[in-house]
C-alpha positions in Angstrom: 0.0 0.0 0.0 2.9 2.4 0.8 4.4 1.7 -2.7 1.0 2.4 -4.3 1.1 5.9 -2.7 4.8 6.8 -3.3 5.5 5.1 -6.6 3.0 6.7 -8.9 4.7 5.4 -12.1 5.1 1.9 -10.8 3.5 -1.2 -12.4 1.2 -1.6 -9.3 -0.2 1.9 -9.8 -0.6 1.6 -13.6 -2.6 -1.6 -13.1 -4.7 -0.6 -10.1 -5.8 2.9 -11.3 -7.9 1.7 -14.3 -9.4 -1.1 -12.1 -10.4 0.9 -9.0 -10.4 4.5 -10.2 -8.0 7.3 -9.7 -7.7 10.9 -8.5 -4.9 13.0 -10.0 -3.0 9.8 -10.9 -3.5 8.2 -7.5 -5.4 4.9 -6.8 -8.7 5.4 -5.0 -9.0 3.3 -1.9 -12.6 2.2 -1.3 -13.8 -0.6 1.0 -16.2 -3.3 -0.3 -15.2 -3.2 -3.9 -12.8 -5.1 -6.1 -11.1 -8.5 -5.8 -10.8 -10.4 -2.6 -7.2 -9.4 -2.2 -8.0 -5.7 -2.8 -10.8 -5.8 -0.3 -8.5 -7.4 2.3 -5.9 -4.6 1.7 -8.6 -2.0 2.3 -9.6 -3.8 5.5 -6.0 -3.7 6.7 -5.9 0.0 5.8 -9.0 0.5 7.9 -7.5 -1.5 10.8 -9.9 -4.4 10.8 -9.1 -6.7 13.8 -6.7 -4.3 15.5 -7.0 -2.4 18.7 -5.8 0.8 17.0 -8.0 1.0 13.9 -6.3 4.2 12.6 -2.7 2.9 13.0 -1.9 3.1 9.3 -3.7 6.4 8.2 -2.4 8.2 11.3 1.2 7.3 10.6 1.3 8.3 6.9 1.3 12.1 6.4 2.0 14.4 3.5 5.0 16.7 3.5 4.0 19.7 1.2 6.8 21.5 -0.7 5.5 23.0 -4.0 2.0 21.6 -3.5 1.6 20.3 -7.0 0.7 16.7 -6.1 -1.1 17.1 -2.8 -4.9 17.3 -2.7 -6.0 20.3 -0.6 -8.9 18.7 1.1 -8.3 15.0 1.1 -4.6 14.6 2.0 -3.2 14.8 5.6 -0.9 17.8 5.1 -2.0 20.7 7.4 -1.3 19.7 11.0 -1.0 16.1 9.6 -4.8 15.8 9.3 -6.9 15.9 6.2 -9.1 19.0 6.0 -12.0 16.6 5.2 -11.6 15.6 8.9 -11.0 19.0 10.4 -13.6 20.7 8.2 -16.0 18.0 7.1 -18.8 20.5 6.6 -16.8 22.6 4.2 -15.7 19.4 2.3 -19.4 18.5 1.7 -20.1 22.0 0.3 -16.9 22.5 -1.7 -17.0 22.5 -5.5 -13.3 22.9 -5.9 -11.4 19.6 -5.4 -8.0 21.0 -6.2 -4.3 20.6 -5.2 -2.7 22.7 -2.6 -0.8 24.7 -5.3 -4.0 25.3 -7.3 -5.8 26.6 -4.2 -2.9 28.8 -3.3 -2.7 30.3 -6.8 -6.4 31.0 -6.9 -6.2 32.7 -3.6 -7.2 31.0 -0.3 -7.9 34.2 1.6 -11.4 34.7 2.9 -12.6 36.3 -0.4 -10.2 34.3 -2.6 -11.3 32.5 -5.8 -10.2 29.2 -4.4 -13.5 28.9 -2.4 -16.3 27.6 -4.6 -19.5 26.5 -2.8 -22.5 24.5 -3.9 -24.7 27.0 -2.1 -24.4 30.2 -0.1 -22.8 29.6 3.3 -24.6 30.1 6.6 -22.9 32.4 9.1 -21.5 29.6 11.2 -20.1 28.0 8.0 -18.4 31.2 7.1 -16.8 31.1 10.5 -15.3 27.7 9.6 -13.8 29.3 6.5 -12.3 32.0 8.5 -10.8 29.5 10.9 -9.3 27.5 8.0 -7.9 30.6 6.3 -6.2 31.6 9.6 -4.5 28.2 9.7 -3.3 28.7 6.1 -2.0 32.2 6.6 1.5 31.2 7.7 2.0 28.4 5.2 4.5 28.9 2.5 5.1 26.8 -0.6 8.6 25.7 -1.6 9.0 26.1 -5.4 11.3 23.5 -7.0 10.8 20.9 -4.3 8.4 18.0 -4.7 5.7 16.9 -2.2 6.3 13.5 -0.6 4.8 11.0 1.7 6.3 10.6 5.2 6.2 7.4 7.3 6.2 8.6 10.9 7.4 5.4 12.5 10.9 5.4 11.1 13.7 8.0 11.2 14.2 7.7 7.4 10.5 8.6 6.9 10.3 5.6 4.6 8.1 2.6 5.3 9.8 -0.5 6.9 8.3 -3.7 8.0 10.3 -3.6 11.2 8.9 -0.2 12.3 5.4 -1.4 11.6 5.8 -4.6 13.6 7.4 -2.8 16.5 4.6 -0.2 16.6 1.8 -2.8 16.5 3.4 -4.9 19.2 3.7 -1.8 21.4 0.1 -0.8 21.0 -1.1 -4.4 21.5 -2.5 -6.1 18.5 -6.1 -7.2 19.2 -6.8 -10.0 16.8 -10.6 -10.5 16.6 -12.6 -13.5 15.4 -12.6 -11.9 11.9 -8.9 -12.5 11.6 -9.3 -16.0 10.2 -10.7 -14.4 7.1 -7.2 -13.3 6.2 -6.3 -17.0 5.8 -7.2 -19.5 3.1 -8.1 -17.1 0.4 -9.0 -18.8 -2.9 -7.4 -16.0 -4.8 -4.0 -16.8 -3.2 -2.0 -19.9 -4.2 -2.2 -22.9 -1.7 1.5 -22.8 -0.9 1.2 -19.1 0.1 -1.8 -19.9 2.3 0.1 -22.7 4.0 3.2 -20.6 4.5 1.1 -17.8 6.2 -0.7 -20.4 8.3 2.6 -21.9 9.5 4.0 -18.4 10.1 1.1 -17.6 12.5 1.6 -20.9 14.3 5.4 -20.4 14.5 6.0 -23.6 12.6 8.5 -22.4 10.0 11.9 -24.0 9.8 13.7 -21.1 11.5 17.0 -21.9 13.2 15.6 -21.5 16.7 12.8 -24.1 15.8 15.4 -26.4 14.3 17.5 -26.1 17.5 14.4 -27.1 19.6 14.2 -30.3 17.5 17.9 -30.9 17.8 18.4 -30.5 14.1 21.1 -27.9 14.5 23.6 -27.1 17.3 23.0 -24.1 19.6 26.1 -22.5 18.0 24.4 -22.3 14.6 21.2 -20.4 15.5 22.4 -17.0 14.5 20.7 -15.2 11.6 22.2 -16.0 8.2 22.4 -12.2 7.5 25.2 -12.1 10.1 23.5 -9.4 12.1 24.3 -11.2 15.4 20.7 -12.0 16.4 19.0 -15.3 16.9 17.0 -16.4 13.8 13.5 -16.9 15.2 10.2 -16.1 13.5 9.9 -12.5 14.7 13.4 -11.6 13.8 13.5 -13.2 10.4 10.1 -11.9 9.1 9.7 -8.6 10.9 12.9 -7.3 12.6 16.0 -8.1 10.6 17.4 -4.9 9.0 18.9 -6.9 6.2 15.7 -8.5 5.0 13.7 -5.4 5.7 15.6 -3.6 2.9 14.8 -6.3 0.3 
């Protein structure tokens, strides 16, 4: 999902956009539509089965530079929250679904041309516009620099499996009875289903499991990546820096 967001020219993006719709070259995420795998991805995005349902959307934010590729209302860029969340009423009434740069050039002051409404605003709605304009007053675009997505959970600001796993473990994963729906998908090959099933049961042939069965000596349980850690399921799949970069 991270790659779909950041690699707009990737094969993933080129295939998914015609299938599920797009907005300014970006795949539209929508629950309840598409193939089984796509629906499951959207459920993961929505936090189905987890104690923190917003773990993904709250940790992906938009860093605006020139504002050319960031949607003004829909993307989390101002105070790291989408304006559709902060000003849901204005989003319902807005006729101008533009980028940040387009809104800026049109003029996002109180009387600017950027504000296009489906009807005349009530007094309290005009108050919301004034509040939004005040928040925008100190924002400056950086010409010549491209907008980018930022992953909050890693110092590099790029997504890593290790940072995701560490975060979810820290906030306590709450696996519900719906979790079994992620297994035994007909759209996924049998060997992949079996691998995931064995992974959840910690039945993979990792070196620590082989040691428990006396297949290998205790001196041979270190990770094959030579990182110095014991090769158990958590380390091999989620924590090893070497495999996390692959």
